[in-house]
VMD Tcl script that draws the C-alpha trace (Angstrom):
set ca {
  {-26.72 -3.56 -28.16}
  {-25.37 -3.36 -24.66}
  {-26.61 -4.60 -21.33}
  {-26.69 -1.75 -18.84}
  {-23.34 -1.51 -17.09}
  {-23.14 -2.21 -13.39}
  {-21.31 0.80 -11.97}
  {-20.27 1.52 -8.41}
  {-22.39 4.18 -6.64}
  {-19.55 6.71 -6.65}
  {-19.07 6.22 -10.37}
  {-22.79 6.42 -11.06}
  {-22.91 9.71 -9.18}
  {-19.99 10.98 -11.26}
  {-21.68 9.95 -14.49}
  {-24.79 11.93 -13.59}
  {-23.02 15.22 -12.88}
  {-24.22 17.73 -15.46}
  {-22.17 20.84 -14.68}
  {-18.68 21.43 -13.28}
  {-17.94 23.11 -9.99}
  {-18.10 26.65 -11.33}
  {-16.70 28.20 -14.45}
  {-13.02 29.16 -14.20}
  {-12.40 32.86 -14.78}
  {-10.81 33.53 -18.17}
  {-7.13 34.37 -18.33}
  {-7.46 35.95 -21.77}
  {-9.82 38.64 -23.05}
  {-11.52 36.38 -25.58}
  {-11.50 32.67 -26.47}
  {-8.36 31.72 -28.36}
  {-8.03 28.98 -30.97}
  {-11.82 28.61 -31.33}
  {-12.79 25.43 -33.10}
  {-14.50 27.36 -35.92}
  {-11.14 28.75 -37.09}
  {-8.52 26.54 -35.39}
  {-10.29 23.31 -36.38}
  {-9.73 23.82 -40.12}
  {-6.13 24.85 -39.39}
  {-5.64 21.56 -37.52}
  {-7.14 19.59 -40.41}
  {-4.99 21.42 -42.94}
  {-1.82 20.81 -40.93}
  {-2.54 17.12 -40.53}
  {-4.22 16.38 -43.90}
  {-5.45 12.92 -42.86}
  {-2.10 12.13 -41.22}
  {-2.12 10.12 -38.02}
  {1.62 10.60 -37.45}
  {2.18 10.51 -33.70}
  {4.96 13.10 -33.83}
  {3.63 15.49 -36.47}
  {2.92 18.94 -34.99}
  {-0.70 20.09 -34.96}
  {-2.03 23.47 -33.83}
  {-4.03 23.71 -30.60}
  {-7.82 23.84 -30.76}
  {-10.36 25.02 -28.19}
  {-12.87 22.17 -28.03}
  {-15.34 23.69 -25.57}
  {-15.11 26.21 -22.75}
  {-11.85 25.55 -20.87}
  {-10.97 22.32 -22.72}
  {-8.30 22.34 -25.43}
  {-6.77 19.78 -27.80}
  {-2.99 20.31 -27.60}
  {-1.53 17.07 -28.98}
  {-0.16 16.00 -32.35}
  {-1.91 14.89 -35.53}
  {-2.10 11.27 -34.39}
  {-2.14 11.52 -30.60}
  {-4.43 13.54 -28.35}
  {-3.34 15.53 -25.35}
  {-6.05 17.45 -23.51}
  {-5.53 20.67 -21.56}
  {-8.22 21.71 -19.08}
  {-7.72 25.23 -17.74}
  {-8.79 26.13 -14.20}
  {-8.61 28.99 -11.72}
  {-6.03 27.25 -9.49}
  {-3.98 25.69 -12.25}
  {-4.47 23.37 -15.19}
  {-4.81 19.63 -15.78}
  {-3.21 17.84 -18.75}
  {-4.30 14.39 -19.92}
  {-1.69 12.33 -21.82}
  {1.82 13.25 -22.85}
  {2.10 11.59 -26.24}
  {5.29 9.81 -27.28}
  {8.59 11.15 -25.93}
  {9.22 13.36 -28.96}
  {5.80 15.02 -28.62}
  {6.34 16.45 -25.13}
  {7.90 19.68 -26.33}
  {5.26 20.00 -29.07}
  {2.55 19.78 -26.42}
  {4.30 22.38 -24.26}
  {4.63 24.66 -27.30}
  {0.89 24.32 -27.99}
  {0.13 25.33 -24.41}
  {2.30 28.40 -24.87}
  {0.68 29.19 -28.22}
  {-2.67 29.35 -26.45}
  {-1.25 32.01 -24.15}
  {-0.95 29.72 -21.14}
  {2.18 28.62 -19.32}
  {3.25 24.98 -19.00}
  {4.18 25.85 -15.42}
  {0.48 26.32 -14.69}
  {-0.12 22.60 -15.32}
  {-0.44 21.18 -11.81}
  {-1.68 17.65 -12.56}
  {-0.97 15.21 -15.38}
  {-3.36 12.32 -15.99}
  {-3.08 9.35 -18.36}
  {-5.41 7.28 -20.50}
  {-3.25 4.16 -20.75}
  {0.31 3.16 -20.11}
  {1.77 2.76 -23.62}
  {4.70 4.74 -25.01}
  {2.57 6.63 -27.53}
  {0.49 8.22 -24.74}
  {2.87 8.12 -21.77}
  {6.31 8.47 -23.35}
  {6.30 12.25 -23.03}
  {5.05 12.43 -19.44}
  {8.49 12.43 -17.78}
  {9.62 15.34 -19.96}
  {6.36 17.20 -19.33}
  {6.87 16.76 -15.60}
  {10.23 18.49 -16.02}
  {8.68 21.31 -18.03}
  {5.67 21.83 -15.77}
  {6.59 20.61 -12.30}
  {3.21 18.81 -12.31}
  {2.23 15.80 -10.26}
  {1.24 12.61 -12.07}
  {-1.94 10.83 -10.96}
  {-2.57 7.29 -12.23}
  {-4.43 4.08 -11.56}
  {-2.57 1.47 -9.51}
  {-2.07 -0.85 -12.47}
  {-0.83 1.95 -14.72}
  {1.49 3.31 -12.04}
  {3.62 0.17 -12.06}
  {4.37 0.68 -15.75}
  {4.68 4.47 -15.66}
  {7.28 4.27 -12.88}
  {9.51 1.91 -14.86}
  {8.71 2.76 -18.48}
  {8.57 -0.98 -19.15}
  {5.36 -2.57 -20.50}
  {3.62 -5.10 -18.28}
  {4.39 -8.73 -19.07}
  {0.67 -9.54 -19.31}
  {0.00 -6.78 -21.85}
  {-1.26 -8.36 -25.12}
  {1.33 -6.21 -26.92}
  {4.23 -7.15 -24.62}
  {7.32 -7.84 -26.68}
  {6.50 -5.32 -29.41}
  {5.94 -2.19 -27.31}
  {8.77 0.30 -26.95}
  {9.94 1.27 -23.46}
  {9.67 4.94 -22.49}
  {11.24 7.30 -19.94}
  {9.98 6.46 -16.45}
  {7.86 9.07 -14.74}
  {7.31 9.92 -11.08}
  {3.82 8.83 -9.94}
  {2.64 11.09 -7.14}
  {-0.85 9.78 -6.42}
  {-2.90 6.65 -7.05}
  {-6.49 7.31 -8.08}
  {-9.38 4.90 -7.67}
  {-12.42 4.54 -9.90}
  {-14.98 7.25 -9.21}
  {-12.55 9.25 -7.04}
  {-12.82 12.91 -7.96}
  {-9.63 14.65 -9.05}
  {-10.18 18.22 -7.87}
  {-8.08 21.28 -8.63}
  {-9.79 24.55 -7.76}
  {-12.75 24.88 -10.09}
  {-11.89 21.68 -11.97}
  {-13.43 18.30 -11.17}
  {-12.57 15.21 -13.21}
  {-13.69 11.64 -12.62}
  {-11.81 8.45 -13.53}
  {-13.58 5.39 -14.90}
  {-11.53 2.19 -14.82}
  {-11.68 0.77 -18.35}
  {-9.04 -2.00 -18.48}
  {-8.66 -4.11 -21.58}
  {-6.26 -2.42 -23.97}
  {-4.02 -2.21 -20.89}
  {-4.57 -3.22 -17.28}
  {-4.43 0.34 -16.01}
  {-6.47 2.02 -18.74}
  {-8.66 4.89 -17.54}
  {-11.46 6.90 -19.13}
  {-11.86 10.47 -17.84}
  {-14.98 12.62 -17.81}
  {-15.87 16.11 -16.65}
  {-18.27 18.97 -17.20}
  {-17.42 22.27 -18.88}
  {-19.55 25.40 -19.31}
  {-19.12 28.18 -21.83}
  {-21.54 30.83 -20.61}
  {-24.83 28.97 -20.30}
  {-23.77 26.15 -22.62}
  {-22.67 23.18 -20.51}
  {-21.34 19.95 -21.95}
  {-20.27 16.61 -20.50}
  {-16.90 15.68 -21.98}
  {-15.62 12.10 -22.05}
  {-12.04 11.19 -22.90}
  {-12.64 7.50 -23.59}
  {-9.72 5.11 -23.67}
  {-8.81 3.18 -26.82}
  {-10.27 -0.20 -25.73}
  {-9.11 -1.94 -28.91}
  {-8.09 -5.60 -28.96}
  {-4.59 -5.11 -30.37}
  {-1.79 -7.59 -29.69}
  {1.45 -9.13 -30.85}
  {1.11 -11.69 -33.63}
  {1.09 -14.82 -31.45}
  {-1.45 -13.59 -28.89}
  {-4.99 -14.97 -28.96}
  {-7.69 -13.15 -27.04}
  {-9.90 -16.24 -27.25}
  {-7.36 -18.01 -25.02}
  {-7.95 -15.33 -22.34}
  {-11.71 -15.31 -21.67}
  {-11.31 -13.25 -18.49}
  {-9.67 -10.46 -20.50}
  {-12.43 -10.60 -23.11}
  {-15.00 -10.26 -20.32}
  {-13.01 -7.30 -18.95}
  {-13.09 -5.66 -22.38}
  {-16.86 -6.05 -22.60}
  {-17.40 -4.66 -19.10}
  {-15.21 -1.63 -19.83}
  {-16.95 -0.97 -23.15}
  {-20.32 -1.12 -21.40}
  {-19.11 1.46 -18.87}
  {-18.23 3.87 -21.67}
  {-21.61 3.30 -23.32}
  {-23.39 4.17 -20.04}
  {-21.64 7.51 -19.46}
  {-23.35 10.87 -19.80}
  {-21.50 12.06 -22.87}
  {-21.97 15.13 -25.05}
  {-18.47 15.53 -26.47}
  {-16.36 12.43 -27.07}
  {-12.57 12.66 -27.21}
  {-10.18 9.73 -27.69}
  {-6.42 9.15 -27.32}
  {-6.16 8.80 -31.12}
  {-8.15 11.65 -32.72}
  {-9.19 9.58 -35.72}
  {-10.88 7.01 -33.46}
  {-13.60 9.55 -32.66}
  {-13.75 11.07 -36.16}
  {-12.05 14.20 -34.90}
  {-10.64 15.38 -38.26}
  {-14.13 15.71 -39.75}
  {-15.55 17.16 -36.53}
  {-12.86 19.84 -36.49}
  {-13.84 20.74 -40.04}
  {-17.51 20.96 -39.11}
  {-18.34 18.00 -41.36}
  {-19.58 15.96 -38.39}
  {-21.12 17.19 -35.12}
  {-18.75 18.03 -32.30}
  {-21.44 17.44 -29.69}
  {-23.50 14.27 -29.93}
  {-25.27 12.71 -26.91}
  {-25.07 9.33 -28.64}
  {-21.31 9.54 -29.28}
  {-20.17 7.29 -26.42}
  {-22.77 4.64 -27.23}
  {-21.77 4.69 -30.89}
  {-18.08 4.49 -29.96}
  {-18.79 1.56 -27.65}
  {-20.72 -0.15 -30.42}
  {-17.78 0.16 -32.80}
  {-15.44 -1.26 -30.14}
  {-17.70 -4.26 -29.59}
  {-17.82 -4.88 -33.33}
  {-14.02 -4.79 -33.59}
  {-13.64 -7.14 -30.63}
  {-16.16 -9.58 -32.11}
  {-14.38 -9.43 -35.47}
  {-11.05 -10.20 -33.81}
  {-12.54 -13.20 -31.97}
  {-14.16 -14.45 -35.18}
  {-10.83 -14.29 -37.00}
  {-9.18 -16.27 -34.24}
  {-11.96 -18.86 -34.36}
  {-11.42 -19.16 -38.12}
  {-7.72 -19.72 -37.54}
  {-6.67 -16.46 -39.16}
}
mol new
graphics top color blue
foreach p $ca { graphics top sphere $p radius 0.5 }
foreach p [lrange $ca 0 end-1] q [lrange $ca 1 end] { graphics top cylinder $p $q radius 0.2 }
display resetview
């Protein structure tokens, strides 16, 4: 169970928004890559693979929101009337795969105006520099993430420092604060600071309407206590407290459709097959519960000397 998160007023307002600022006009005559048909194609292409660089077909998740990443790494395209927003660039080798998926949907990579990021590791940020070249987009990031994205070098205080690969540095064009709306025409996305897995980790949420069917979509960061072999989270109580606060924030969000940087973390393969619900108002709370369990298990192992 979770204590209710203490969230800044601006963030609380963002969490309560139930519809986006208008529905973007369609650029195509009918929805393309609908989940009913594209979901099974995705599952067939991946076949339980979580390979970060294995191509996967694009899937329309809901309304103007599309999954355009690889089998093991999510990249989210949100289409608007004044341009598009892309969240996460995958590893370096996935950048062109993501751009190809955007083209396969009938959109142009050059219409991507803004790139956002979940957290500053090579498997989610390694392709951003290449995607900036392909799209001309600006990169928005949290202050802590920006320091890493600009250099491509992991932060020294990252629990995985020493085992993380460097990645091509990207140009950071704007620093975003928690609860600050990222607006592009009809699109409105809100960042939630969820440090833990990395210092600059960010969860994103927005509303999307398909006709009269509106859903709150949350792209929740990984928030897993992963580290190099000699790192002990129990020796860093402040970081453990940060993890718990971030997990509580995710649990408190208005959340109909949960997406995660690694598709398997939110049971996406089964959801794309229709074997589990795509929309579930309890999804963020359940996800937060699983994260708390994993964190507690990690701390218990450390206490047992394992």
